[in-house]
C-alpha positions in Angstrom: 128.3 74.5 59.8 125.0 76.5 60.2 125.9 79.3 57.8 125.9 76.9 55.3 122.6 75.9 55.9 122.7 73.0 58.9 120.4 72.3 61.4 121.4 71.5 65.0 119.2 69.9 67.1 118.9 71.3 71.1 116.4 69.1 73.3 116.4 70.4 76.9 113.8 71.3 79.6 111.2 69.9 77.8 111.9 72.6 74.9 112.5 71.0 71.4 114.5 73.0 69.6 116.7 73.5 65.9 118.8 76.0 65.4 119.9 77.0 61.9 120.5 80.0 59.6 118.4 81.9 56.8 120.4 79.1 54.3 119.0 76.4 55.9 115.4 78.0 55.2 116.1 77.8 51.5 116.3 73.7 51.9 113.6 71.4 52.1 115.6 68.9 54.5 115.1 71.7 57.5 111.6 72.2 56.6 110.8 68.8 57.1 112.9 68.5 60.3 110.4 70.7 62.3 106.9 71.5 63.1 107.1 75.5 63.3 110.0 78.1 62.4 111.1 81.3 63.9 113.2 83.8 61.8 114.8 86.1 63.9 116.8 88.5 61.2 116.5 91.5 59.4 115.2 90.2 55.8 112.2 88.0 54.9 113.8 84.4 54.9 114.0 82.5 51.9 112.0 79.5 50.6 113.3 76.3 49.2 112.8 76.2 45.3 109.5 75.9 44.0 107.8 76.2 47.5 106.3 79.9 46.9 102.7 79.5 45.8 102.3 80.2 42.3 98.6 80.3 42.5 98.1 84.1 42.9 94.8 84.5 42.6 91.5 83.6 41.0 90.8 87.1 40.0 92.3 88.3 36.1 95.9 89.8 36.4 94.8 92.9 36.0 92.4 93.1 39.0 95.2 92.2 41.5 98.2 94.4 42.4 101.9 93.7 42.3 101.9 93.6 46.3 98.8 91.4 46.2 100.8 88.7 44.3 103.9 89.0 45.9 102.3 88.5 49.2 100.6 85.4 47.6 103.6 83.7 46.5 105.0 83.9 50.0 103.6 80.7 51.6 105.5 78.8 54.4 104.4 74.9 54.8 104.2 75.3 58.5 103.7 77.6 61.4 106.0 80.6 60.9 107.0 83.6 62.7 109.2 86.6 61.5 110.5 88.8 64.5 112.8 91.5 62.8 116.3 92.0 65.0 118.9 94.2 63.0 122.3 93.2 63.3 124.1 96.8 64.8 124.9 98.1 68.5 122.6 100.6 67.3 119.5 98.1 67.2 120.6 96.0 70.4 117.7 96.5 72.0 115.7 94.6 69.1 116.4 91.6 70.6 115.1 92.3 74.0 111.7 94.2 72.3 111.1 90.9 70.2 111.9 88.4 73.1 108.6 88.1 74.5 107.0 87.6 70.8 109.5 85.1 70.4 109.1 82.8 73.8 105.9 83.1 72.9 105.8 81.1 69.5 107.8 78.9 71.1 105.8 78.2 73.7 102.6 78.0 71.1 104.9 75.1 69.5 105.4 72.8 72.9 104.7 69.5 71.4 106.6 70.0 68.2 110.1 71.2 67.4 110.7 74.7 66.5 113.4 75.9 64.1 114.9 79.2 65.8 117.0 80.8 62.6 118.9 84.2 62.1 120.9 85.3 59.3 124.3 83.2 60.1 122.5 80.8 62.3 125.1 82.0 65.2 123.8 85.2 66.7 120.5 86.0 67.6 119.2 82.7 67.4 121.4 81.3 70.0 120.4 84.3 72.3 116.4 83.4 71.5 117.1 79.8 71.9 119.2 80.2 75.7 116.2 82.5 76.7 113.3 79.7 75.4 115.8 77.2 77.6 115.5 79.5 80.7 111.8 80.4 80.5 111.1 76.7 80.0 113.3 75.7 83.1 111.4 78.1 85.1 108.0 76.9 83.7 107.3 80.1 82.0 106.6 81.4 85.2 108.7 84.6 85.4 110.1 87.2 82.7 113.9 85.9 81.1 116.2 88.1 82.9 119.9 88.8 81.4 121.4 87.3 84.3 119.3 83.9 83.9 120.1 83.7 80.3 124.0 84.2 81.4 123.5 81.5 84.0 121.9 79.0 81.6 124.3 79.7 78.9 127.2 79.3 81.0 125.4 75.9 82.0 125.1 75.1 78.3 128.5 75.6 77.5 129.9 73.6 79.8 
């Protein structure tokens, strides 16, 4: 199951995607199956154990701040983008506001497979993946509308 760290592959309209949850990002296997990762969730996603860059800086410890050390440890092994999207009715504009950045990132990795992940693997990532299919089927020629997403989602569901 996606919530437990599984990954589903989706290839359509010339777009190669994978869907998963934050739990998948904590496994090496998920990162090995893809070329880029797009995380659409509130929190910073986890890395697999041991993947954080432990070499903080060449500067002595007293010359580096805690924030600099924390930033140096967050080292993603492949192309990565985090587009914050909150879960709540009050934040329902987050998906619409972040969609252009998501589609641009997916387009920039057109020759590879992009893992689109959210907290549980069944919410925001599915909406972003569906929008990416609409975008690809139109050749990236127009804006992704709610109506176009609904039609494509109905086709995918069939």
